[in-house]
N, CA, C and O atoms as a GROMACS GRO file, in nm:
protein
  368
    1MET      N    1   3.003  13.656  14.082
    1MET     CA    2   3.139  13.682  14.009
    1MET      C    3   3.198  13.770  14.162
    1MET      O    4   3.109  13.829  14.223
    2LYS      N    5   3.309  13.777  14.209
    2LYS     CA    6   3.415  13.868  14.263
    2LYS      C    7   3.449  13.974  14.211
    2LYS      O    8   3.482  13.977  14.093
    3LEU      N    9   3.447  14.086  14.288
    3LEU     CA   10   3.556  14.173  14.209
    3LEU      C   11   3.618  14.229  14.275
    3LEU      O   12   3.583  14.278  14.383
    4TYR      N   13   3.835  14.236  14.173
    4TYR     CA   14   3.868  14.292  14.281
    4TYR      C   15   3.943  14.383  14.252
    4TYR      O   16   4.014  14.395  14.153
    5TYR      N   17   3.926  14.470  14.366
    5TYR     CA   18   3.941  14.654  14.282
    5TYR      C   19   4.162  14.620  14.347
    5TYR      O   20   4.180  14.555  14.450
    6ILE      N   21   4.312  14.687  14.249
    6ILE     CA   22   4.356  14.706  14.254
    6ILE      C   23   4.414  14.782  14.339
    6ILE      O   24   4.486  14.820  14.247
    7VAL      N   25   4.446  14.832  14.413
    7VAL     CA   26   4.443  14.920  14.497
    7VAL      C   27   4.680  15.023  14.461
    7VAL      O   28   4.796  14.998  14.492
    8MET      N   29   4.653  15.059  14.434
    8MET     CA   30   4.803  15.163  14.330
    8MET      C   31   4.959  15.211  14.431
    8MET      O   32   5.062  15.241  14.370
    9VAL      N   33   4.958  15.210  14.493
    9VAL     CA   34   5.096  15.313  14.566
    9VAL      C   35   5.190  15.378  14.467
    9VAL      O   36   5.254  15.340  14.369
   10LEU      N   37   5.167  15.525  14.552
   10LEU     CA   38   5.358  15.562  14.445
   10LEU      C   39   5.442  15.557  14.626
   10LEU      O   40   5.420  15.598  14.739
   11LYS      N   41   5.563  15.462  14.537
   11LYS     CA   42   5.689  15.526  14.662
   11LYS      C   43   5.785  15.652  14.652
   11LYS      O   44   5.752  15.740  14.572
   12ILE      N   45   5.829  15.658  14.680
   12ILE     CA   46   5.897  15.818  14.707
   12ILE      C   47   6.023  15.760  14.793
   12ILE      O   48   5.988  15.731  14.907
   13PHE      N   49   6.123  15.741  14.773
   13PHE     CA   50   6.253  15.712  14.749
   13PHE      C   51   6.349  15.796  14.791
   13PHE      O   52   6.392  15.844  14.686
   14THR      N   53   6.422  15.853  14.898
   14THR     CA   54   6.523  15.987  14.892
   14THR      C   55   6.624  15.992  14.957
   14THR      O   56   6.652  15.875  14.983
   15ARG      N   57   6.694  16.055  14.998
   15ARG     CA   58   6.845  16.044  15.045
   15ARG      C   59   6.895  16.147  15.125
   15ARG      O   60   6.873  16.247  15.056
   16GLU      N   61   6.957  16.190  15.244
   16GLU     CA   62   7.023  16.291  15.296
   16GLU      C   63   6.929  16.429  15.288
   16GLU      O   64   6.847  16.418  15.196
   17ASP      N   65   6.923  16.512  15.335
   17ASP     CA   66   6.889  16.657  15.353
   17ASP      C   67   6.869  16.754  15.215
   17ASP      O   68   6.940  16.851  15.241
   18ALA      N   69   6.814  16.775  15.091
   18ALA     CA   70   6.885  16.855  14.993
   18ALA      C   71   6.760  16.924  14.996
   18ALA      O   72   6.668  16.902  15.075
   19PRO      N   73   6.763  17.030  14.877
   19PRO     CA   74   6.612  17.066  14.881
   19PRO      C   75   6.490  16.978  14.703
   19PRO      O   76   6.391  17.042  14.668
   20GLU      N   77   6.508  16.909  14.664
   20GLU     CA   78   6.466  16.855  14.588
   20GLU      C   79   6.454  16.720  14.643
   20GLU      O   80   6.357  16.669  14.588
   21MET      N   81   6.519  16.621  14.745
   21MET     CA   82   6.426  16.566  14.856
   21MET      C   83   6.348  16.590  14.898
   21MET      O   84   6.247  16.521  14.910
   22ARG      N   85   6.378  16.762  14.956
   22ARG     CA   86   6.201  16.782  15.068
   22ARG      C   87   6.124  16.862  14.986
   22ARG      O   88   6.042  16.941  15.033
   23GLU      N   89   6.144  16.849  14.860
   23GLU     CA   90   6.087  16.940  14.711
   23GLU      C   91   6.012  16.671  14.747
   23GLU      O   92   5.908  16.612  14.776
   24ALA      N   93   6.066  16.656  14.734
   24ALA     CA   94   6.013  16.530  14.650
   24ALA      C   95   5.885  16.472  14.763
   24ALA      O   96   5.777  16.426  14.725
   25ILE      N   97   5.930  16.489  14.914
   25ILE     CA   98   5.810  16.450  14.998
   25ILE      C   99   5.731  16.518  15.023
   25ILE      O  100   5.639  16.461  15.082
   26GLU      N  101   5.714  16.643  15.004
   26GLU     CA  102   5.604  16.789  15.011
   26GLU      C  103   5.506  16.701  14.886
   26GLU      O  104   5.392  16.679  14.928
   27PHE      N  105   5.528  16.658  14.764
   27PHE     CA  106   5.537  16.666  14.674
   27PHE      C  107   5.375  16.487  14.722
   27PHE      O  108   5.256  16.459  14.728
   28GLY      N  109   5.505  16.440  14.738
   28GLY     CA  110   5.444  16.303  14.815
   28GLY      C  111   5.300  16.312  14.964
   28GLY      O  112   5.228  16.221  15.003
   29LYS      N  113   5.305  16.450  15.011
   29LYS     CA  114   5.213  16.494  15.106
   29LYS      C  115   5.077  16.569  14.978
   29LYS      O  116   4.955  16.585  14.984
   30ARG      N  117   5.132  16.583  14.924
   30ARG     CA  118   4.989  16.678  14.835
   30ARG      C  119   4.931  16.511  14.780
   30ARG      O  120   4.813  16.478  14.770
   31LEU      N  121   4.999  16.461  14.764
   31LEU     CA  122   4.956  16.389  14.671
   31LEU      C  123   4.890  16.285  14.743
   31LEU      O  124   4.823  16.207  14.676
   32GLU      N  125   4.899  16.261  14.930
   32GLU     CA  126   4.766  16.200  15.066
   32GLU      C  127   4.714  16.308  15.106
   32GLU      O  128   4.644  16.265  15.198
   33GLU      N  129   4.698  16.410  15.103
   33GLU     CA  130   4.598  16.484  15.142
   33GLU      C  131   4.466  16.494  14.986
   33GLU      O  132   4.374  16.576  14.974
   34ASP      N  133   4.495  16.406  14.909
   34ASP     CA  134   4.445  16.394  14.804
   34ASP      C  135   4.373  16.303  14.799
   34ASP      O  136   4.294  16.261  14.714
   35GLY      N  137   4.397  16.278  14.877
   35GLY     CA  138   4.360  16.102  14.941
   35GLY      C  139   4.445  15.899  14.894
   35GLY      O  140   4.404  15.791  14.936
   36PHE      N  141   4.549  15.921  14.811
   36PHE     CA  142   4.598  15.886  14.737
   36PHE      C  143   4.763  15.772  14.845
   36PHE      O  144   4.856  15.788  14.923
   37SER      N  145   4.710  15.695  14.786
   37SER     CA  146   4.884  15.626  14.893
   37SER      C  147   4.998  15.629  14.863
   37SER      O  148   5.032  15.582  14.754
   38VAL      N  149   5.092  15.685  14.951
   38VAL     CA  150   5.190  15.721  14.966
   38VAL      C  151   5.339  15.678  15.005
   38VAL      O  152   5.371  15.769  15.082
   39GLU      N  153   5.407  15.624  14.999
   39GLU     CA  154   5.480  15.474  15.072
   39GLU      C  155   5.650  15.658  15.012
   39GLU      O  156   5.686  15.725  14.915
   40TYR      N  157   5.695  15.631  15.229
   40TYR     CA  158   5.854  15.725  15.193
   40TYR      C  159   5.940  15.639  15.187
   40TYR      O  160   5.868  15.539  15.187
   41TYR      N  161   6.056  15.597  15.181
   41TYR     CA  162   6.165  15.558  15.190
   41TYR      C  163   6.273  15.584  15.162
   41TYR      O  164   6.310  15.575  15.045
   42ASP      N  165   6.367  15.626  15.273
   42ASP     CA  166   6.483  15.727  15.311
   42ASP      C  167   6.604  15.602  15.251
   42ASP      O  168   6.605  15.486  15.291
   43ALA      N  169   6.688  15.655  15.162
   43ALA     CA  170   6.857  15.533  15.093
   43ALA      C  171   6.925  15.484  15.222
   43ALA      O  172   6.978  15.375  15.247
   44ASP      N  173   6.906  15.619  15.314
   44ASP     CA  174   7.012  15.572  15.420
   44ASP      C  175   6.970  15.531  15.588
   44ASP      O  176   7.006  15.557  15.703
   45SER      N  177   6.853  15.435  15.502
   45SER     CA  178   6.809  15.392  15.651
   45SER      C  179   6.758  15.229  15.559
   45SER      O  180   6.715  15.194  15.449
   46GLU      N  181   6.805  15.162  15.719
   46GLU     CA  182   6.795  15.022  15.619
   46GLU      C  183   6.721  14.954  15.585
   46GLU      O  184   6.719  14.866  15.499
   47ASP      N  185   6.640  15.003  15.666
   47ASP     CA  186   6.493  14.982  15.671
   47ASP      C  187   6.419  14.970  15.551
   47ASP      O  188   6.329  14.893  15.518
   48SER      N  189   6.479  15.068  15.488
   48SER     CA  190   6.449  15.055  15.317
   48SER      C  191   6.536  14.996  15.162
   48SER      O  192   6.526  15.054  15.054
   49THR      N  193   6.624  14.860  15.191
   49THR     CA  194   6.755  14.881  15.143
   49THR      C  195   6.653  14.750  15.074
   49THR      O  196   6.667  14.738  14.952
   50GLN      N  197   6.569  14.669  15.130
   50GLN     CA  198   6.437  14.590  15.008
   50GLN      C  199   6.411  14.607  14.900
   50GLN      O  200   6.436  14.553  14.793
   51GLN      N  201   6.309  14.762  14.968
   51GLN     CA  202   6.290  14.791  14.843
   51GLN      C  203   6.312  14.878  14.738
   51GLN      O  204   6.240  14.921  14.648
   52ILE      N  205   6.478  14.905  14.781
   52ILE     CA  206   6.538  15.009  14.722
   52ILE      C  207   6.598  14.885  14.585
   52ILE      O  208   6.605  14.920  14.467
   53GLU      N  209   6.629  14.775  14.622
   53GLU     CA  210   6.721  14.651  14.513
   53GLU      C  211   6.602  14.625  14.486
   53GLU      O  212   6.622  14.649  14.367
   54LEU      N  213   6.433  14.581  14.489
   54LEU     CA  214   6.359  14.546  14.432
   54LEU      C  215   6.345  14.625  14.305
   54LEU      O  216   6.303  14.568  14.205
   55TYR      N  217   6.388  14.801  14.302
   55TYR     CA  218   6.307  14.863  14.209
   55TYR      C  219   6.418  14.927  14.098
   55TYR      O  220   6.403  15.011  14.010
   56ASP      N  221   6.557  14.837  14.150
   56ASP     CA  222   6.678  14.896  14.077
   56ASP      C  223   6.655  15.117  14.120
   56ASP      O  224   6.629  15.214  14.048
   57VAL      N  225   6.672  15.106  14.209
   57VAL     CA  226   6.667  15.269  14.215
   57VAL      C  227   6.749  15.333  14.276
   57VAL      O  228   6.739  15.349  14.398
   58TYR      N  229   6.860  15.389  14.195
   58TYR     CA  230   7.037  15.394  14.221
   58TYR      C  231   6.999  15.558  14.152
   58TYR      O  232   7.015  15.532  14.033
   59SER      N  233   6.960  15.702  14.155
   59SER     CA  234   6.963  15.802  14.173
   59SER      C  235   6.813  15.869  14.252
   59SER      O  236   6.696  15.833  14.236
   60TYR      N  237   6.871  15.982  14.341
   60TYR     CA  238   6.737  15.987  14.421
   60TYR      C  239   6.715  16.149  14.388
   60TYR      O  240   6.807  16.230  14.380
   61PRO      N  241   6.549  16.183  14.368
   61PRO     CA  242   6.496  16.120  14.414
   61PRO      C  243   6.391  16.092  14.333
   61PRO      O  244   6.333  16.175  14.262
   62SER      N  245   6.355  15.924  14.345
   62SER     CA  246   6.291  15.847  14.269
   62SER      C  247   6.152  15.800  14.322
   62SER      O  248   6.119  15.750  14.429
   63PHE      N  249   6.070  15.841  14.188
   63PHE     CA  250   5.942  15.770  14.232
   63PHE      C  251   5.908  15.648  14.154
   63PHE      O  252   5.937  15.616  14.039
   64VAL      N  253   5.833  15.583  14.254
   64VAL     CA  254   5.705  15.478  14.180
   64VAL      C  255   5.612  15.402  14.190
   64VAL      O  256   5.577  15.320  14.275
   65VAL      N  257   5.580  15.429  14.112
   65VAL     CA  258   5.348  15.382  14.144
   65VAL      C  259   5.339  15.198  14.082
   65VAL      O  260   5.373  15.160  13.970
   66ALA      N  261   5.293  15.125  14.177
   66ALA     CA  262   5.320  14.968  14.224
   66ALA      C  263   5.219  14.986  14.308
   66ALA      O  264   5.187  15.049  14.409
   67LYS      N  265   5.158  14.865  14.188
   67LYS     CA  266   5.043  14.822  14.252
   67LYS      C  267   5.044  14.734  14.396
   67LYS      O  268   5.142  14.733  14.471
   68ASP      N  269   4.896  14.646  14.427
   68ASP     CA  270   4.859  14.671  14.638
   68ASP      C  271   5.022  14.548  14.656
   68ASP      O  272   5.096  14.530  14.753
   69ASP      N  273   5.023  14.470  14.478
   69ASP     CA  274   5.160  14.382  14.516
   69ASP      C  275   5.282  14.388  14.501
   69ASP      O  276   5.371  14.302  14.508
   70GLY      N  277   5.281  14.521  14.476
   70GLY     CA  278   5.422  14.502  14.404
   70GLY      C  279   5.509  14.517  14.345
   70GLY      O  280   5.630  14.530  14.362
   71ILE      N  281   5.414  14.516  14.238
   71ILE     CA  282   5.441  14.508  14.112
   71ILE      C  283   5.432  14.662  13.986
   71ILE      O  284   5.339  14.713  13.924
   72GLU      N  285   5.568  14.689  13.994
   72GLU     CA  286   5.599  14.781  13.924
   72GLU      C  287   5.517  14.818  13.775
   72GLU      O  288   5.518  14.776  13.660
   73VAL      N  289   5.427  14.954  13.878
   73VAL     CA  290   5.409  14.977  13.772
   73VAL      C  291   5.419  15.106  13.583
   73VAL      O  292   5.397  15.096  13.462
   74GLU      N  293   5.468  15.216  13.693
   74GLU     CA  294   5.571  15.315  13.596
   74GLU      C  295   5.686  15.389  13.747
   74GLU      O  296   5.686  15.386  13.871
   75CYS      N  297   5.764  15.444  13.640
   75CYS     CA  298   5.877  15.488  13.751
   75CYS      C  299   5.971  15.604  13.712
   75CYS      O  300   6.048  15.589  13.617
   76TRP      N  301   5.969  15.669  13.751
   76TRP     CA  302   6.058  15.805  13.709
   76TRP      C  303   6.205  15.811  13.809
   76TRP      O  304   6.200  15.856  13.923
   77ARG      N  305   6.272  15.784  13.777
   77ARG     CA  306   6.434  15.769  13.862
   77ARG      C  307   6.516  15.922  13.865
   77ARG      O  308   6.527  15.982  13.758
   78GLY      N  309   6.561  15.969  13.965
   78GLY     CA  310   6.627  16.102  13.986
   78GLY      C  311   6.550  16.209  13.946
   78GLY      O  312   6.605  16.319  13.954
   79LYS      N  313   6.418  16.204  13.899
   79LYS     CA  314   6.403  16.373  13.878
   79LYS      C  315   6.164  16.348  13.956
   79LYS      O  316   6.080  16.260  13.969
   80LYS      N  317   6.171  16.406  13.964
   80LYS     CA  318   6.022  16.490  13.974
   80LYS      C  319   5.902  16.468  13.841
   80LYS      O  320   5.896  16.550  13.750
   81PRO      N  321   5.810  16.344  13.847
   81PRO     CA  322   5.690  16.388  13.788
   81PRO      C  323   5.572  16.445  13.747
   81PRO      O  324   5.498  16.466  13.844
   82LEU      N  325   5.529  16.476  13.649
   82LEU     CA  326   5.397  16.609  13.654
   82LEU      C  327   5.354  16.474  13.772
   82LEU      O  328   5.368  16.353  13.786
   83GLU      N  329   5.287  16.612  13.848
   83GLU     CA  330   5.128  16.577  13.931
   83GLU      C  331   4.993  16.479  13.867
   83GLU      O  332   4.905  16.406  13.910
   84TYR      N  333   5.028  16.516  13.778
   84TYR     CA  334   4.883  16.503  13.663
   84TYR      C  335   4.932  16.317  13.585
   84TYR      O  336   4.845  16.230  13.581
   85ASP      N  337   5.058  16.295  13.540
   85ASP     CA  338   5.132  16.184  13.562
   85ASP      C  339   5.110  16.105  13.677
   85ASP      O  340   5.061  15.992  13.683
   86VAL      N  341   5.160  16.190  13.782
   86VAL     CA  342   5.142  16.044  13.874
   86VAL      C  343   4.963  16.003  13.896
   86VAL      O  344   4.874  15.919  13.881
   87LYS      N  345   4.973  16.034  13.906
   87LYS     CA  346   4.794  16.099  13.949
   87LYS      C  347   4.654  15.963  13.879
   87LYS      O  348   4.561  15.893  13.920
   88MET      N  349   4.744  16.003  13.732
   88MET     CA  350   4.611  15.907  13.582
   88MET      C  351   4.728  15.800  13.632
   88MET      O  352   4.638  15.732  13.682
   89TYR      N  353   4.876  15.706  13.672
   89TYR     CA  354   4.902  15.600  13.718
   89TYR      C  355   4.844  15.557  13.814
   89TYR      O  356   4.814  15.438  13.806
   90LEU      N  357   4.803  15.633  13.950
   90LEU     CA  358   4.700  15.600  14.092
   90LEU      C  359   4.576  15.607  14.060
   90LEU      O  360   4.494  15.651  14.140
   91GLY      N  361   4.550  15.572  13.962
   91GLY     CA  362   4.348  15.631  13.924
   91GLY      C  363   4.204  15.719  14.026
   91GLY      O  364   4.103  15.715  14.096
   92SER      N  365   4.364  15.829  13.915
   92SER     CA  366   4.256  15.907  13.938
   92SER      C  367   4.204  15.962  13.807
   92SER      O  368   4.105  16.035  13.806
   0.00000   0.00000   0.00000
């Protein structure tokens, strides 16, 4: 019997340099320090366009918890979630 582990990742979407965007990035860094997987996407970067469209992100900052295959599990668009809630979805 094979065991499969689902890896969860927090995707943080920001735009421009504003206090709430810097706070979102700091939030992600704290989660990384706790051992969680975090990816950062800047809406002003062409490299982020596919992810922004995939997760229907139109307000910033936005936070998406996704499985390692990209399937969205939970999201918070336009607001920073509680750390407890994010950790619950990430598997802590």
